[in-house]
C-alpha positions in Angstrom: 17.0 32.5 -19.7 17.6 31.5 -16.3 15.0 29.2 -14.4 15.1 28.5 -10.6 13.0 25.1 -9.7 12.3 24.6 -5.7 12.1 21.0 -5.4 12.1 19.9 -9.0 12.5 15.9 -8.8 8.5 15.0 -8.3 6.0 13.7 -10.7 5.2 17.4 -12.3 8.5 19.0 -12.4 10.6 15.9 -13.4 8.8 15.9 -16.9 9.5 19.9 -17.3 13.1 20.0 -16.3 13.7 16.8 -18.9 12.1 19.2 -21.4 14.3 22.2 -20.3 17.6 20.3 -20.3 17.1 19.7 -24.0 16.5 23.5 -24.7 19.1 25.5 -25.2 17.0 28.5 -24.6 17.2 27.7 -20.8 19.7 27.6 -18.1 18.0 25.6 -15.2 18.8 25.4 -11.6 17.3 23.2 -9.0 17.2 24.0 -5.0 16.8 21.1 -3.0 18.4 18.7 -0.5 20.0 16.9 -3.5 18.7 13.4 -2.6 17.9 12.6 -5.9 20.8 13.8 -8.0 21.0 10.5 -10.1 17.7 11.2 -11.6 18.7 14.7 -12.5 19.4 15.3 -16.3 22.8 16.2 -17.5 22.9 20.0 -17.9 21.1 20.9 -14.7 22.6 23.1 -12.0 22.3 21.7 -8.6 22.1 24.0 -5.5 22.0 22.2 -2.4 19.8 23.5 0.5 16.6 23.1 2.8 14.2 25.8 1.1 13.1 26.1 4.9 16.4 27.9 6.0 15.5 30.9 4.6 18.9 32.6 5.8 21.2 29.9 4.4 19.0 29.8 1.0 19.6 34.1 0.7 23.1 33.4 1.1 23.4 30.9 -1.7 21.2 32.8 -3.9 23.0 36.2 -3.1 23.9 37.9 -6.3 21.6 35.6 -8.3 18.8 36.8 -10.9 16.1 34.6 -12.6 13.6 35.1 -15.5 11.7 32.1 -13.8 11.2 31.0 -10.1 9.0 27.7 -9.6 7.9 26.4 -6.3 6.7 22.8 -6.3 6.7 22.0 -2.4 4.8 24.9 -1.5 1.6 23.9 0.6 0.9 26.5 2.9 0.9 30.2 3.2 4.1 30.4 5.3 5.9 28.7 2.4 4.8 31.2 0.0 5.4 34.2 2.2 8.8 32.8 2.3 9.2 32.7 -1.1 7.8 36.1 -1.6 10.7 37.5 0.8 13.1 35.6 -1.1 12.5 36.3 -4.8 10.5 39.4 -4.9 13.5 41.5 -6.2 15.1 38.3 -8.1 12.7 37.0 -10.6 10.6 38.2 -13.5 8.1 35.5 -13.0 7.2 33.2 -10.0 5.0 30.3 -10.7 3.1 28.8 -8.1 2.0 25.0 -8.1 -1.8 24.9 -6.6 -4.1 22.2 -7.7 -7.2 22.0 -9.7 -8.7 20.2 -6.3 -9.1 23.8 -5.0 -12.1 24.4 -7.3 -15.7 23.8 -5.6 -16.7 20.3 -5.0 -19.3 19.9 -6.9 -19.1 22.9 -8.9 -22.2 24.3 -10.5 -21.0 23.1 -14.0 -19.0 19.4 -14.6 -17.4 21.7 -17.2 -14.4 23.3 -15.1 -12.6 26.7 -16.1 -10.3 28.9 -14.3 -13.1 31.0 -13.5 -14.9 28.1 -11.3 -15.3 28.9 -7.8 -12.5 28.0 -5.5 -14.0 26.3 -2.2 -13.3 22.9 -1.0 -14.8 22.1 2.4 -13.7 18.4 2.0 -9.9 18.8 2.1 -7.3 20.9 4.2 -4.7 20.6 1.5 -6.8 22.3 -1.1 -7.9 24.8 1.3 -4.2 25.8 1.8 -3.4 26.0 -1.8 -6.5 28.5 -2.0 -4.8 30.4 0.9 -1.6 30.5 -1.1 -3.1 31.7 -4.3 -5.1 34.8 -2.2 -1.8 35.6 -1.1 0.1 35.8 -4.0 -2.7 37.3 -5.9 -3.0 40.0 -3.3 0.8 40.9 -3.8 0.3 41.1 -7.6 -2.7 43.5 -7.1 -0.9 45.7 -4.6 2.9 45.6 -5.8 2.8 44.0 -8.8 4.6 40.8 -8.0 4.7 38.8 -11.0 3.1 35.6 -10.0 1.6 32.7 -12.2 -0.7 30.4 -10.8 -1.1 26.5 -12.2 -3.7 24.2 -11.4 -2.7 20.5 -12.1 -5.1 17.9 -11.9 -4.0 14.1 -11.7 -0.5 14.1 -13.4 1.6 11.0 -13.5 4.9 9.6 -14.7 6.7 6.3 -15.4 7.2 6.1 -11.6 3.4 6.2 -10.7 0.0 4.6 -11.7 -2.9 6.7 -11.1 -5.7 5.2 -9.1 -8.6 6.6 -7.2 -8.2 4.5 -3.8 -4.7 3.5 -2.7 -3.0 3.3 0.9 -0.4 5.7 2.4 2.3 3.8 0.5 1.1 4.5 -3.0 -0.4 2.3 -5.7 1.8 -0.8 -5.6 -0.5 -2.9 -3.4 -3.6 -2.2 -5.8 -1.4 -3.3 -8.6 -0.4 -6.7 -6.4 -4.2 -7.3 -5.8 -4.9 -7.0 -9.5 -2.1 -9.8 -10.1 -3.5 -12.0 -7.1 -7.0 -12.1 -8.8 -8.3 -10.0 -5.7 -11.2 -7.6 -6.0 -10.1 -3.9 -5.9 -11.9 -1.1 -4.6 -13.3 1.5 -6.9 -15.6 4.4 -5.5 -18.9 5.3 -6.2 -20.0 3.0 -9.4 -16.9 4.0 -11.5 -18.6 6.0 -13.9 -17.6 9.5 -12.7 -15.3 11.3 -15.2 -11.7 11.9 -14.6 -8.6 13.5 -16.5 -5.0 11.9 -16.2 -2.0 13.5 -17.4 1.1 12.2 -18.3 3.7 14.6 -17.2 5.5 14.9 -20.7 2.4 16.4 -22.1 2.0 18.5 -19.0 5.5 20.2 -19.5 4.3 21.1 -22.8 2.0 23.5 -21.4 3.9 24.6 -18.3 7.1 25.6 -20.8 4.7 27.8 -22.5 4.0 29.8 -19.7 7.6 30.2 -18.6 8.9 33.9 -19.3 5.3 34.7 -21.1 4.3 37.8 -20.2 0.4 37.2 -21.1 1.0 34.8 -18.2 1.7 37.3 -15.3 -1.2 37.8 -12.7 -3.2 34.8 -14.4 -4.1 31.0 -13.6 -3.9 28.2 -15.6 -5.0 24.5 -15.5 -3.0 22.1 -17.1 -4.5 18.7 -17.9 -4.6 16.5 -21.0 -7.5 16.1 -23.3 -8.4 12.6 -22.5 -11.6 12.2 -20.4 -12.2 8.6 -18.9 -14.3 7.0 -16.2 -12.8 5.3 -13.2 -14.0 2.0 -14.7 -12.0 2.5 -18.0 -8.7 3.9 -15.9 -8.9 0.4 -14.0 -9.8 -1.6 -16.6 -6.9 0.0 -18.7 -4.7 -0.9 -15.8 -5.8 -4.4 -15.9 -5.5 -4.8 -19.4 -1.8 -3.8 -19.3 -1.3 -6.4 -16.7 -3.2 -8.9 -18.4 -5.4 -9.7 -15.4 -9.3 -9.8 -15.2 -10.4 -6.7 -13.8 -12.5 -7.2 -10.6 -14.1 -4.2 -9.4 -15.8 -4.0 -5.8 -17.9 -0.8 -5.9 -17.7 1.0 -2.5 -19.6 4.3 -1.9 -17.2 7.3 -1.5 -19.3 8.5 1.6 -18.7 5.3 3.1 -14.9 4.8 2.5 -14.6 8.4 3.8 -15.9 7.5 7.1 -14.6 4.0 7.3 -11.3 5.0 6.4 -11.0 7.4 9.2 -10.6 4.7 11.9 -7.7 3.3 9.7 -5.8 6.8 9.4 -7.1 7.4 5.8 -8.4 10.5 4.4 -10.4 9.5 1.7 -12.9 12.4 2.4 -10.5 15.1 0.9 -9.1 12.6 -1.8 -12.6 11.4 -2.8 -15.5 13.7 -1.9 -13.0 16.7 -2.1 -11.6 15.7 -5.7 -11.9 12.2 -7.3 -15.4 11.3 -6.8 -16.7 14.6 -8.5 -17.0 14.4 -12.4 -14.9 17.1 -14.0 -14.1 18.1 -17.4 -11.3 20.8 -17.8 -11.6 23.5 -20.4 -8.2 24.3 -21.2 -9.1 26.7 -23.7 -7.4 29.7 -21.8 -3.7 27.7 -21.7 -4.2 26.9 -25.3 -4.2 30.4 -26.6 -0.5 30.6 -25.0 0.4 26.8 -25.7 -1.3 26.0 -29.0 1.0 22.8 -28.6 -0.7 21.1 -25.6 -2.5 18.3 -26.3 -2.5 14.5 -25.2 0.3 12.9 -26.8 0.5 10.0 -24.5 -3.2 8.6 -23.7 -3.7 6.6 -20.7 -3.1 3.0 -22.5 0.1 4.2 -23.8 1.0 5.9 -20.6 0.1 3.2 -18.0 2.5 0.6 -20.0 5.0 2.9 -19.8 4.6 3.2 -15.9 4.2 -0.5 -15.6 7.2 -1.5 -17.6 9.4 0.9 -15.3 7.6 -0.3 -12.1 8.0 -3.9 -12.9 11.8 -3.3 -13.4 12.2 -1.6 -10.4 9.9 -3.6 -8.0 12.6 -3.2 -5.1 11.7 0.7 -5.0 8.1 0.1 -4.3 6.6 -1.1 -0.9 3.9 -3.5 -0.5 1.2 -2.1 2.0 -0.2 -5.0 4.0 -2.3 -2.6 6.2 -4.0 -1.3 3.1 -4.8 -4.9 1.8 -6.3 -5.9 5.1 -8.4 -2.4 5.3 -9.7 -3.7 1.6 -10.6 -7.0 2.7 -12.4 -5.8 5.8 -14.4 -2.9 3.7 -15.2 -5.6 1.2 -16.4 -7.8 4.1 -18.6 -4.8 5.9 -20.2 -4.3 2.6 -21.4 -7.8 1.9 -22.5 -8.3 5.5 -24.9 -5.5 5.2 -26.0 -6.7 1.7 -26.8 -9.8 3.5 -28.5 -7.8 6.3 -30.7 -5.9 4.1 -31.7 -9.2 1.9 -33.0 -10.7 5.4 -34.9 -7.7 5.8 
């Protein structure tokens, strides 16, 4: 069976292509700009092209047919409209990577199923994903376009440390603050529930949907079974680093408002996603992927990631601007406490 991945070297997709590279049933092609060839497993076919150059891509794919096409870098309706034009006659299944952040925040129940309402007034990213889903499902209903929708939540790999609050350059500055004995910002009181999934576990659920006729026209959320509070997530990171966890709790709404002045969209990432307790019911997925479970719990996964990060520190950038932002937020919160105490 032939699979084409658009992108293919990101956090989610890398776990999948590594798994498929060991499966003789699959012949895998990546369509991307070829910027990370050194990380691609042996046996994976590379098509170097810019997916946004539709005419050039159509020429490169001329005469090719696929059992599955997966787009990991489609973030707006224009992208899936382009994919529809390119692949409507070239694939038996088109898998769109949506997002669990598309679910209504807060939902009527903290237990999330695929039937939970899609609506996110806080985050344009999520609204764009919803619009993509609507376009593709409309094509399925009217024309039989063979779409499957996948909604990941917080997936990570050895190159990433999952956090609630960080700057534009990622997690690394928060790790540095922990190592330096500084307090780290935790949204709310750290007690809200969250799911983090290592990409190897995610790949088990995803590959079970590939080529599966029961997945056509359906949506599936893919997360691990482990549910943690944000306090537990940060404490586990600190334990793995061998340092003391010094949380500084800041209301998510305050972070959302304050962050705007510094160019941070914490309204979307927090109020529209991470600040809301969620527990994902994956029973629908497990009917098609009975082997899907958490085999890499967070206490193990974070050590895998930290080992990689510490061995490749040159790849990660410090973020002095975010470091200053943290200090200013903490100072502002402390001043506000003093004023309340005086009154």
